[in-house]
Structure formats: C-alpha cells, structure tokens
N, C-alpha and C positions, 0 to 999 in steps of 0.2 A: 103378444108374447113380447118379449123383450127387443128391442132394436141390436143386430148385431151387423158386424162386418166381415165379410170374408178376407182374409189378409195374407200375403206370401212373406213380409216383413216389417218391423219396425226397428229403426237403427238412427244412431247421429251420427252425421258426418259433417263436413262443410256443402255449402250451395255450390255446386259445379257450374250451372247457368242462371241466367236473367240478369237483372239490374242485382238481385241478393247475392250475386255469385263471391264465394269467397268468405259468406259469414258462416257459422258453426248453425245448425239446421237438423232438427228432426224428421225424418221419412219415414210415413205412414204409408206404406205401398199395399194397394189391394190387387186383389186377384182377379184375372179375367180384362179381356178385349175384344173388340168385336171388331176391330181392324187390324189387316197384316201389312205394314210398311214394310217395302224391301229392305229398309237399311236398320229394323228396329233391333236396339240393345237391351231390351228387357224382355224376352221370350218367354224368360223362365218364370215370369208373373202371371203367363195366360193359363196354367193350370195348377191345381194343388190346394193350394192354401190351407188355412184353418180359420174354422169361425172364432169371433170373437165380440164380446159383449163390449156397449160403446162405455161403461164403467171400467171395463177392464184396459180398455185401449186409453183411456184417458189415466188411469194408473200407471200404466207404461210410459207415457208421454211424461208424464210428473218426474218419473223415477230417471228418467235421461237428462232432467235440469237444463233445459233450453227455451226460450219463449218464441224462436222462428219454427213453424210447423211447414212442413210440404205435403196436401195429399196427394199422392200418384199413383200411376200403375203400370200396367195395363191402364186399365181406363176408369178412373174413381167415377165416375158419373154414371155407370154404368149401376152401380149400386145404390138402392132407394135412401139408404140411412146414412150415406156420405153427408148431405146437408144439415142431417142433425148432429151429426159428429162435430161438423163446421162450426154450427151455431154454439156449441158446448164449449168447444177450444177457445171460440172469440169471448165466450162468457167469463172464461177463466184467464183472459189477458191475454193470451198468443195471439201474436201476427201468425196468419194463416194463410199460406198460399196454395192454390189448387194447378195442377196441372194437366190440361186436358187436351185432347185432340179438338175438341171444339163439334166431334160428330153426336152428341147428344145439346139437348139445351143448357146454356150456361146459368138462365135467370133461375134454375132451381137454387141456387147457393146464395145464402143471406147475403145482407148487406153487410161489406165490410170485408169479405175475402178476395183476396187479391188474385185474381184469375189470369192465368197465363195458357193461352192458347195457340196451340201450334196448330197452324193451316197446312193442310197435305199437300206439296208442290207434286206435280206430275211422276217424278221419278222414284216418289214412292209408293206409286201403284194404287193409291188410295183418293186421289185428287176429288173424285167424282162423290167421294163421301163428306166435304166439306160441309156443314150446315151455315150457307152463307147468312143466314136469319140471324144467327149468333152476332154479326159485326155491328149492328145499329145496338145491341144490348152493353157492349164494352164502354167502360170508363175510364176516367185520367187514371184510377190506381191499376189499371188492366196493364197487360202487355201480350203482346203477339210474336209469335217464334216461326221461323219459316226455317226447317232443315234442308240445305240442298245439296244433290249430289250432281249438278252437271249446269252446262252454261241455260239449257231450258230451265231448269228450275228458278235458276237467277233470273231471266226475262221474265218467268211467270209470277214470281213473286214482286219484282217490281211493278208489273203491271197491277197487283192487287193493292200494294203499298199507296200507289197513284191514283186509282183509280176511286178506291174507299178512302182516300185520306186519312190513313191511318194514323199518321204521326200526330192528327190534331185529337183524334179519340183518345189515344191510349198513353200511359207513361214512356212507353218505350216499344219501338219494332224491333225483332232481334233478328239478325240472319247468322245461323252455324251452318258450319259443313257435315254431311253425314261423314262420319271417321271414316279416312281413306278413300275416300269417293273422288274428291275434288281438292285441289291445291287450296289451302285459304289464301296465299297470296293471291290466287287467281281473282277470288271472292273480291277483297279488299281492293285491289286494281279496278274493279267493274263498280262496286260500292262508289270509290272517289271519282271516277269516268263521268258517272250519271248525278253525280252530286247529291245521291238520296240519303233522305233523313231516318236513316236507320243505325243501330248498333251492331258492331261486328261481335261475334263471341267464339270462344273455342271451349268445348267442354273440358273444365278444368281439371275435373277429376280422373280424366284419361288420363291425363300429362303427370298426374302424383301419383296415382297407382296403375297396375296393370290394365289397359282397356278391357279388359274381360270379367274383372272383377266384381263379385256381387256385395252387396250390402255396404257402400262406399258412396 
C-alpha cells in the first residue's frame, strides 16, 4: 500500500519559534496526539484530518515554494510514514525541521532532520511522559524547548539543562512561556539571575495574528 499520512493542514507562514523564528516556512501539520498538555494551542489537530499520499504532500509543498519545511502536529512521530516523508524532502533539497514532544523515539528520523524536542515541564501535566532516553540521541543540529507556565516549571527546566548539559549537546536550548500563564519578564529575570545558557523566545506568530488563529 502506498505510504500516506493523516494531515490537519499544510500552509506557508513564518516560523514563530526556535532559532528559525522569522523565516518563511511551510508547515505540514499531522493529525493526532497522544499527550494532553494543559496549555496546548493546537487541540484542533487531535482529531479529523485527511489522508494524503506522500507524492501529493510533496506536490503541495512544491506549490508553496519555500525551502524550509516543518513537520509538526499533534505529534508527527506517531505516524509511521513521517520519516519517509522527511527523507523525500531532504532528498529534494529542503531544510526539514521536526517539532516533537520527544515522547516517541527521535532516532526514527533520517540524518539531516533538525529535531526540535519539547521536554514537558510539570505544569503541562505530561512530565512523566518524557522519554529521557532521547537526550543522548540529540546532536548539534537539534534544539530542545521548554514551555514554562510557572516558577516550578522554570526550576525543573533549569535542573534538566544543567544535569544533562543540554547547551553542550544541541544547537540551542529554548525557554518560552505558555501564552498568558507566566510573565515573560519574570522568566527573563530568572534566566539572567541564574546565568543559564539558554535562549528566551516568545511565540512570534501570536503577536502578529490573533493568538487563536489557525493556519499561521
């Protein structure tokens, strides 16, 4: 049977997060997620969606005319055909990002994919689902993201950064805030006070468009 994926949407916008923030990017958003983070902003991708063959996905990506592509969700690594799609995109000359919770093994992705792994902090309600065995698999292309909703989350994230020496393993360690849950200025003050080797970020797209808007 021809490989296919269940997708919620494919669209072009700008990257709102990570070290790629601000750049035009095509988003391939898969359907389905096995986590239920308390602050999730893409619950609409949990259900529904449409099945699409890999050639059709590649055609849609080509039509959008941009060389940076992000595989996101939901949780893209739940779908067995995602590594194959990533391989096809890499072979066609695209820069491929994959944003994943890291709850699934990340080494299924082909070499060359930039993995943006979101370690879940306590206030997400999903902290126990972190697959810590993924951490040794990270490389200097990859990025690790922590979404913070409280001081408790910050202290947990700080411990992970220091214990696992994440800043030495990956291209960037990203601290961001769950929108509306904790003041950005507080997180920045904590980072500066602790001299943490991390990059603070805001979700750029939520300041350009309505925070609830889809497809941006």
